[in-house]
C-alpha positions, 0 to 999 in steps of 0.5 A: 539344232543349226538351220542348214540348207544345201542347194545346188545351182549347178552341177547336178544331172550335167557335167560342169558348172559347179556351184553349190550353196550351203547355208548354216543359219543366216550365212551362205557359203558358195562352193565353186563358180564354174561354167559349162561348155555349150552343147550341140542344140545351144547353137552360137552359145559359147558357155553356160554359167549358173543363175545367181538370182538367189544370191543377189537377192541375199547378197548381205548373207553371202559369206564367200566363194570357196574354190576347189581347183583352177579348171574352168568347171570350178572357176569359169563363171567367177567373172560374171559372178563378182561383177554383180556380187562383191564377196570375198573369194578363197582358194589355194594359191594357184587356184587364186591365180588362175581365178585372177586371170579369168576375172581380169580378162572380163571388163566388168570384173577387172577391178575385183580384187577380194582374193585370199589364199588358203591351204589345207592348214587354214581354218576360217571361223565364220561364228556358226560355221568353220571352213577348212580344206583338205588336199585332193588328187586331180589333173592340176595341182593344189586341188582342195576339198572344203569342209564346213564344220557345224554344231550338227557335223561336217558338210564335205564338198569333195570338188574333182578327185581320185586316189593315186598314191604314185603322183607327184608332190602338189597332187597328193591326197592327205589320207590322214586328214580325210580320216580326221574329218571322218572321225569328227563326223560327216553330216552330209557328203556332196561327192563328185560322180562323173566316173561313177559308172567305171570300176576300171583302174585309171593308169598312173601318171607315170603310164600316161607319160610313157605313152605320150613319149612313145607317140611323140618318138614314134612320129616322124612329123609334127605333133600336135597335142590337144589338151585342156589348158587347165590340165597342168599334169598333162602339160607337164608330161608333154614338155617333159617328153618333148625336151627329152626327145630334143623337140621344141614346144610351141603353145598355140592356145589363146590362154596358155601364155598367162597359164604357163607363166603363172604356174611356172612362176609359182613353181607348179610347172617345171621347165628344165630347158626354156630354150626349148619353148618357142613362140608360135610364129617361130614354128616355120623356122624348124623341121617338122621332126623338131616340133611339139605343138600344144594346142588348148583353144579358147577358154582351154577347150582345143576342139574348135582350134583343131577344126580350125587347123584342119580347114587351114583357118588357124593363125599358126598351124594348118594340118598337113601330110605327116602330122599326128594330132594326139588328144591327151585329155578325155572330153565329155560324152556330149562332144563325141559327135564334134570329135568324130567330125573333127577327126574326119576333117583332120584326116581329109587335111593329111593328118592322123588323129589319136586319143590317148583314151583309146589306149589307156584308161584316163581320168582325173575323177574317182571311179566306182571303187574310189568313191566307195572308198571315200564313203568308208573313210567318211561314213556320211549320214547323208549323201548328195551326188554331184557333178554328172549326168543323172545316170552317173548320179544314180550309179554314185547312189547305188554304190552308196546303198552297197555301203549300207547308206539308206536310199532316204539319206541319198538326194539325187537333187535337181538344179535349185532343189534344196535339201534341209536339216529338220529334226535331225534329218535331211529332207527336200524342202523347196526349189529356188531359181536356178535357170541356165544362164547363157553367154554368147559373145559379150552377151550375159543371159540375153539368150533364152530358148525362144532365141535357141529355138529360132536359131535351130529353125534357122539352121535347119529350114532357113529364113523367108522374107516378105517385104511390101509397101502400103498406104495406111491412109489410103488403105491400099498397096502401093508397091507389091510384094517381094520375096526373098529366102536364104537356106529354105529352097534354091530359088532358081528351081523354085520360081513358081513357089516364090511367085505364088507366095508373093501373090498370097502376100498381096491377097492377104494384105489386100484382105487386111486393109479392107477391114476397118481395124489397123494394127502393125503387129496384126497385118504382119501376123497375117502375113506370117500365118498365111505364108507359114501354112502355104510353105509347109503345105508345098514344102513340108518345112517351116522356115522363119518367116520375117514380114516387112510391111513398110509405109509410103509417105503421102506428099501432104505428110512431107509438106507438113513435116517440111514446113514444121522444120522451117518454122522451128528454124526461124 
C-alpha cells in the first residue's frame, strides 16, 4: 500500500488561493498556485498567497507544480513561489503563457523558465505515480482537471468546472475521459464547491451573449464593461457584440494588453475586425455611442478601477452622464459591500450600473446537480470538498451523502490539515504550517496580524503623538511635552483635552525620572499606558499612541565628540 497524503495549503474554507499538496511515497505534487484578493478587514493588503514553508523544507521532494487554468486563483501566487522554489511547472498552452506573464512581471522570478505544456493526452510517469489530465468547462479555454494515478487508485483534482454541452470548442468537457477515470477507480476526489448551495441552472453562453448584446444595443452612451481579465469567454462575447453593433472597443485594464495579445496569438480569442480595437488614448476621438470600454483593473479585478472612474482619478475614463457600467462577471460575496459603495459613486457621477448576474444565473462553477453528476461518474471512495467557504463545503458534503458516500469518507479539511491513507482508509493525520502570506506592494509576508490590527485602529480611532525632550544625565525634562493627533479628535474643539494630555505626559515622565532605573522602552511604555487610560476615560476611544522621547546632548558630550573627531583627523 502506498504512502499517500493530501494537504490543502489554501482553497478550503475560503474562496481562492487554491493550492493542494498530494504526497505519494517521497514525492510531492503541487496542484495549483493561486492567490486570494484581500478582504475588507485586511487594510492595505493587495492579495494573499499560500504559505510554502513546508515545501521549502522539503524542496528536494517536490516533483512539480501542476496548473488547472489561467485565473489568478490558480496561478496568481506562482511568481512568489518559483522565486524560492525551483521546480518544473506544468499546464495547458494558454495557462502556461498566462503564467509566464505573471512570472515575468515579478522581478524576483523573472529568470524562471522551467515551463512544460501538457494536454489531456499527456501522461507523465514519476515512478510511484502517473500524472494525466482531462478537459473541463470553465470561463477560460484549455482548463484541465488533474489525475494522480497510484497503486491504490486515482486522486482526482477537478479545478474549476461546470457542465455545459453547448460551449465553444476549447471549453468542452471530455465526458468519455471522465468515464474512463471513474471506471479505473477513484481513491479521493478534490472537487470544487463554490456553487454547491445552488440548484439553479446557469445560463448558457449563448444566452449570456444575447444579454450583453442587448445592453450595448439599448444604451445610447458609452458602455463600460467590468470583467475579470482571465474571463476570456466574457471578453470574447463583449468584443463580438461590440463589433456587430459597429462600436469600437478600448481595453483599459493594466493586464489586458498582454493577455489579449497572448490569447489572440494562440487563437484562443478571435477578433474578426482588428480595426475595431482602439488604444485607450484614442477614446476621446469617438462619439459616446461608438464606444465600448473593457475594464479589468489591476491583477484582473476591475472594482477599484471603477471607483477611480467614478471619482475622476482614472487615467483614461471618467464616469459621466449617459454611461452604462455593466459588470459581466460575478464577484465574491465578500465584495458585496464594496460593490454597493462603488455603484453609489457611479450614480453620483451620472452613470448607471447594472449587474449581469441580476438578470441571469451566471457562474463558471458547478451547481449542486453538476456536483452530484460528477460524483455519479467518479464514484470516489473519499471526497475532499475544496474551494469555498465552510457553508459551501458543508453543502457539498451533504450532496455527497445523498449519493451514499458515508460521512467518515468526507473530509472538510482546514488549511494545513493532512488526510492520509492508512490500512486502506483515509483519516486525518496532523497539521502542517499553512498561514496566510500577505502581499502589500513589494512586501511579501511582512504584514502580520499585529500590523493589520494597528491599521484597523488607525482607520477607526486615529493616532495620538506625544513628544518630549529630557536630559538623561540630569534626570529632568528639558523641553515639556507637545502633543499632536490625526484622525482622533478635532483639535480646535478639544484644546482642554490636548492640554491635559500634555500635562499628564509631563507628570508621568517626571515621576519616572525620579526613580533610580532608566530604560528607554520603559519610559515610553509609561507614557503610552498613562495616555491610553486617560484618553479612553475622556473619549471612550483607543487611538494608536506614539510616544517620542528625545535626549538633549550636554555641552561636555559635544566637546568630547568634537575633540575625538579632530584627533582622528590628525
